[in-house]
C-alpha positions in Angstrom: -8.3 18.8 38.8 -5.3 17.3 40.5 -5.1 17.0 44.2 -3.3 19.9 45.9 -0.5 19.8 48.4 -0.6 22.8 50.6 1.9 22.7 53.5 2.3 26.2 54.9 -0.5 27.8 52.8 -3.7 29.4 53.9 -6.8 28.5 51.9 -10.2 30.1 51.7 -12.9 27.5 51.0 -16.4 28.3 50.0 -19.0 26.8 47.7 -17.4 28.1 44.6 -13.7 28.7 45.1 -10.7 28.6 47.4 -7.8 30.9 47.6 -4.2 30.2 48.5 -2.5 33.0 50.5 1.3 32.8 50.3 2.8 36.1 51.3 1.8 38.5 48.5 0.9 35.8 46.0 -2.8 34.8 45.6 -4.1 32.2 43.3 -7.7 31.2 42.7 -8.9 27.8 41.6 -12.0 25.6 41.7 -12.7 23.8 45.0 -10.9 20.5 45.1 -12.7 17.3 46.0 -9.8 16.3 48.3 -6.5 17.7 49.3 -3.2 15.9 49.2 -1.6 15.3 52.6 2.0 15.0 53.7 2.1 11.9 55.8 0.2 8.8 56.9 -1.2 10.2 60.2 -4.8 10.7 60.9 -6.0 14.1 59.8 -7.8 16.6 62.0 -9.4 19.8 60.9 -9.3 22.1 64.0 -11.9 24.9 64.1 -9.7 27.8 65.2 -11.8 30.7 66.4 -8.9 32.9 67.2 -9.1 32.2 70.9 -6.7 30.5 73.3 -8.8 27.3 73.7 -8.9 26.3 70.1 -5.3 27.4 69.7 -4.2 25.0 72.4 -6.4 22.3 70.9 -4.5 22.5 67.7 -1.2 22.4 69.6 -2.1 19.4 71.7 -3.3 17.4 68.7 -0.1 18.2 66.8 1.9 16.9 69.8 -0.3 13.8 69.8 0.8 12.9 66.3 -2.1 13.9 64.2 -1.7 15.8 61.0 -3.5 19.0 61.9 -5.1 21.5 59.6 -6.3 24.8 61.1 -9.7 26.1 59.9 -11.5 29.3 60.6 -15.2 30.0 59.7 -16.8 33.1 58.3 -20.4 32.9 59.7 -21.5 36.5 59.9 -21.2 39.6 57.7 -18.1 41.7 58.4 -16.1 38.9 60.0 -13.8 38.5 56.9 -11.1 40.9 58.2 -11.6 40.7 61.9 -9.0 40.3 64.7 -10.1 36.7 65.4 -9.2 35.6 61.8 -5.9 37.3 62.1 -5.1 35.7 65.5 -6.1 32.2 64.2 -3.8 32.6 61.2 -0.9 33.8 63.5 -1.3 30.6 65.6 -1.4 28.4 62.6 1.8 30.0 61.3 3.4 29.6 64.8 2.5 25.9 64.8 3.5 25.4 61.1 0.2 24.0 60.1 -2.0 24.6 57.0 -4.8 27.1 57.5 -8.2 27.1 55.8 -11.0 29.6 55.9 -14.6 28.4 55.2 -17.4 30.7 54.3 -20.6 29.5 56.0 -22.4 32.8 56.2 -25.4 31.6 54.2 -25.7 28.3 56.3 -25.4 30.2 59.6 -28.1 32.7 58.7 -30.5 29.9 57.5 -29.8 27.3 60.2 -29.0 29.4 63.3 -29.9 33.0 63.0 -33.3 32.6 61.3 -34.2 29.8 63.8 -33.3 32.1 66.7 -35.4 35.0 65.4 -38.4 32.7 64.7 -38.2 31.3 68.2 -38.1 34.7 69.9 -40.9 35.9 67.7 -43.0 32.9 68.8 -42.4 33.7 72.5 -39.8 31.1 73.2 -36.2 31.5 74.4 -33.9 29.5 72.1 -30.3 28.6 72.7 -28.4 29.5 69.4 -25.1 28.0 70.7 -26.8 24.5 70.7 -28.0 25.0 67.1 -24.6 26.4 66.1 -22.8 23.3 67.3 -25.3 20.9 65.7 -25.6 22.7 62.4 -22.4 24.5 61.8 -19.4 23.2 63.8 -20.4 19.6 63.7 -22.8 20.0 60.8 -21.6 21.7 57.6 -18.0 22.1 58.8 -17.7 18.4 59.6 -19.3 17.5 56.3 -16.8 19.7 54.3 -13.8 18.5 56.4 -14.7 14.9 55.6 -15.1 15.7 51.9 -11.6 17.2 52.0 -10.1 14.0 53.5 -10.3 14.6 57.2 -10.6 11.8 59.7 -11.9 14.1 62.5 -12.7 17.6 63.4 -11.8 19.3 66.7 -12.8 22.4 68.6 -11.9 24.2 71.8 -14.9 23.0 73.7 -14.4 22.1 77.4 -15.9 18.6 77.4 -14.3 15.1 77.7 -14.9 12.3 75.2 -14.4 8.7 76.3 -15.1 6.3 73.5 -18.1 7.8 71.8 -19.6 9.2 75.0 -19.4 12.8 76.3 -18.6 13.8 79.8 -18.3 17.0 81.8 -14.9 18.7 81.5 -12.3 18.7 84.3 -12.9 22.4 84.7 -16.5 22.6 86.0 -16.6 26.4 85.6 -15.9 26.0 81.9 -17.7 22.8 81.1 -19.6 23.1 77.8 -21.3 19.6 77.6 -24.6 21.4 78.0 -24.3 22.9 74.6 -23.5 19.6 72.8 -26.6 17.6 73.7 -28.0 17.8 70.1 -25.0 16.1 68.5 -25.8 12.7 67.0 -23.6 9.7 67.7 -22.1 9.8 64.2 -21.1 13.4 64.8 -19.5 12.6 68.1 -17.6 9.7 66.6 -15.8 12.2 64.3 -15.0 14.8 67.0 -12.0 15.3 69.2 -12.0 17.5 72.3 -8.4 17.7 73.5 -8.7 20.4 76.2 -11.5 18.8 78.2 -8.9 17.2 80.6 -7.4 20.6 81.5 -8.3 23.6 83.7 -8.5 26.9 82.0 -5.3 28.2 83.8 -3.5 25.2 82.6 -4.6 25.9 79.0 -3.2 29.5 79.3 0.1 28.2 80.7 0.4 25.7 77.8 -0.2 28.6 75.4 2.4 30.8 77.2 5.1 28.1 77.2 4.5 27.5 73.5 4.6 31.2 72.7 1.2 31.2 71.1 0.0 34.8 70.3 -3.4 34.1 71.9 -2.1 33.1 75.3 -3.4 36.2 77.0 -6.4 36.9 74.8 -9.7 37.4 76.7 -12.4 34.8 76.3 -15.3 35.7 74.0 -18.7 35.9 75.7 -20.8 36.9 72.7 -23.3 35.2 70.5 -21.9 32.2 68.6 -19.8 33.6 65.7 -21.4 37.1 66.0 -19.3 38.2 68.9 -19.7 40.9 71.5 -23.2 42.4 71.0 -25.8 43.8 73.4 -28.3 41.0 72.8 -31.4 43.0 73.7 -30.4 45.7 71.2 -29.6 43.0 68.7 -33.1 41.5 69.0 -34.8 44.9 68.8 -33.2 45.5 65.5 -34.8 42.5 63.9 -38.2 42.1 65.8 -40.9 44.8 66.0 -41.7 46.6 69.2 -45.2 46.2 70.6 -46.2 48.0 73.8 -48.0 45.9 76.4 -48.7 45.6 80.1 -46.7 44.2 83.0 -49.0 42.7 85.6 -48.7 41.0 89.0 -50.5 37.8 90.0 -53.6 39.8 91.0 -53.8 41.3 87.5 -52.7 44.8 88.6 -50.8 46.7 86.0 -47.3 47.6 87.3 -45.9 49.1 84.2 -45.4 48.8 80.4 -43.0 46.9 78.2 -42.0 47.2 74.5 -42.8 43.6 73.5 -43.3 40.3 75.4 -41.0 38.5 72.9 -38.0 40.5 74.2 -38.2 39.0 77.6 -37.7 35.5 79.1 -39.1 33.6 82.0 -36.9 34.2 85.1 -35.7 37.6 83.9 -35.3 40.3 86.5 -33.3 43.1 84.9 -34.5 45.4 82.2 -38.2 45.5 83.4 -37.8 49.2 84.5 -40.3 48.8 87.3 -39.8 51.3 90.1 -41.4 51.4 93.5 -41.5 47.7 94.2 -41.1 46.4 97.7 -38.8 43.6 96.5 -37.3 42.4 93.2 -39.7 40.8 90.7 -39.1 38.3 88.0 -40.9 37.4 84.8 -43.0 34.3 85.6 -44.9 34.0 82.3 -45.3 35.7 78.9 -48.6 35.7 76.9 -47.6 36.5 73.3 -51.2 36.7 72.1 -52.2 39.4 74.7 -48.6 40.7 74.8 -48.6 40.6 78.6 -45.8 39.9 81.1 -46.6 38.4 84.5 -44.0 39.3 87.2 -43.8 37.9 90.8 -41.3 38.0 93.7 -38.7 35.2 93.8 -40.6 33.0 96.3 -44.0 33.0 94.5 -45.1 29.6 93.2 -45.9 31.0 89.7 -42.1 31.2 89.1 -41.6 27.5 89.7 -42.3 24.3 87.7 -42.4 20.8 89.2 -42.5 19.1 85.8 -41.9 20.2 82.2 -42.5 18.7 78.7 -39.7 18.3 76.3 -39.6 17.7 72.5 -37.0 17.3 69.8 -35.3 14.7 72.0 -31.8 13.5 71.1 -30.8 10.7 73.4 -27.3 9.1 73.3 -28.6 5.8 74.7 -31.3 4.5 77.0 -32.1 6.8 79.9 -32.1 5.3 83.3 -35.1 5.7 85.6 -33.4 8.4 87.6 -31.4 11.2 85.9 -30.0 14.6 86.7 -31.1 17.5 84.5 -29.8 21.0 83.7 -32.3 23.6 82.4 -29.7 26.3 81.9 -25.9 26.6 81.4 -23.8 26.4 84.6 -26.8 25.5 86.7 -26.2 22.6 89.1 -27.7 19.3 88.0 -31.1 18.5 89.6 -32.5 15.1 90.3 -35.5 14.0 88.2 -37.5 11.3 86.5 -38.2 11.2 82.8 -41.4 9.6 81.6 -43.6 10.0 78.5 -41.9 13.1 77.3 -42.0 14.8 80.7 -39.3 15.6 83.2 -40.6 15.4 86.8 -38.2 17.1 89.2 -37.5 16.1 92.7 -37.9 19.8 93.7 -39.7 22.5 91.7 -37.3 24.6 89.5 -37.4 28.3 89.2 -37.5 30.2 85.9 -38.1 27.4 83.4 -38.1 29.0 79.9 -39.8 27.4 76.9 -37.3 27.0 74.1 -34.3 26.5 76.3 -32.5 23.1 76.5 -33.1 20.5 79.2 -30.0 18.3 79.3 -29.7 14.8 80.9 -26.8 13.6 83.0 -25.8 10.4 84.8 -23.1 11.6 87.0 -20.7 13.4 84.7 -21.9 11.6 81.6 -24.0 13.8 79.3 -26.9 11.6 78.0 -28.6 14.0 75.5 -31.5 16.4 75.9 -34.4 18.2 74.4 -36.2 21.5 74.0 -38.4 22.7 76.8 -42.1 23.3 75.9 -44.5 25.9 77.3 
C-alpha cells in the first residue's frame, strides 16, 4: 500500500493492523511497511508510558530538532483503556506530535512474564525490569520502530549516554543504569536518553512550565508494564503453595512457610516469625527440601565474598579492578572479576541468585551478568 502521512493522528500498531484515531473517525488498514514523514529531521519514536519522565523526554527531543513520534505499548491484559494510555495521548496532543500504540502483550508474556515465573519456580530471584528493557523497550519496540522508519528510540530512563557508552544519571537517587546492563551495543547506538542530565525536580519543573498534563503525576513503582500490584500476592496466583520449614543455622525449626520459591535471600519481612530476640533474614533457600535458612544480620551465612555470574553482557574489556552493584540503588562495591567470578573486597550481604551483578568504572556502566547460586 502507499505510505501514510499521519500528522496529528493516533495509530494503533500490532501484528495485523493499525487504527487511526481522529476525533470520532476510525479507519482500519493493513500495517504499513514504513510511514511517510513531514521533514528531513532524524526521527525518534519515544516510548511514552504516561508518566512525567517520558513526557519530558518527548518534549526535550522536540526542542532539540528531532521529528518525534510518541508511542505507547500494551504489554498486559487490561491496559488497553487505562489512565496511562490516556495521559500519554494527552501529552502527545499537547506537543502536537503523532501518537502510536503498539500491542506487545504476546511478546511480553513470552519473553518477560514467563521468564520471571520460571526463575522464581526454580528458586532464583529474577529482575523482570532488566528483561523488559532488553526484550521489549529496546527489543521488539526498537525493531518495529526501525521498520517504520525511525532513526532512534527514546525512553524516560534516568541514564546518560555519551557516544555509545552509558553512564549513571545526574540524579543518583533516580539512576537506572543498573537496569540497562543487558543492552547490546547495537541497541544502545539506536537509543536516546534525554533526561539523564536532569534532576527529578528539574524534570517536573520543565513539565509544569510546558503545561504537560503529567507534571504532577506520581511515579509508578510497580512491575514493568503491569503496574501497582502486591508482588507476593501476584506470585502466589501463578505458583503453587508448598508448606515447608524455616530453620536456623543449628537446624532448629523456627516456623513454617508456604513455599521457598516465594522468598529471596536477604528478605526479612513476611516470615511471620514471632518470639525472636533479634530480626532474622533469609540466608539460603533449598528448593528440593523446601527449606528456608534464616539468621541474624551479623551471621556469616548471610554474606558472600565471591559470586559466580553467567549470561555476561560486557560493553568492552573489563579492567582488573571494577565496582559492582548486586541490587538497585546499592552503593558500588570494589571487586575483581576473574574466570566468571566476582571477588569482592568485602563480603556482601544478601546476595540472591538470579539477580543482576552490574559492573562500573566510576560512573560508566560496563555491562553485567546474572548471579548464580
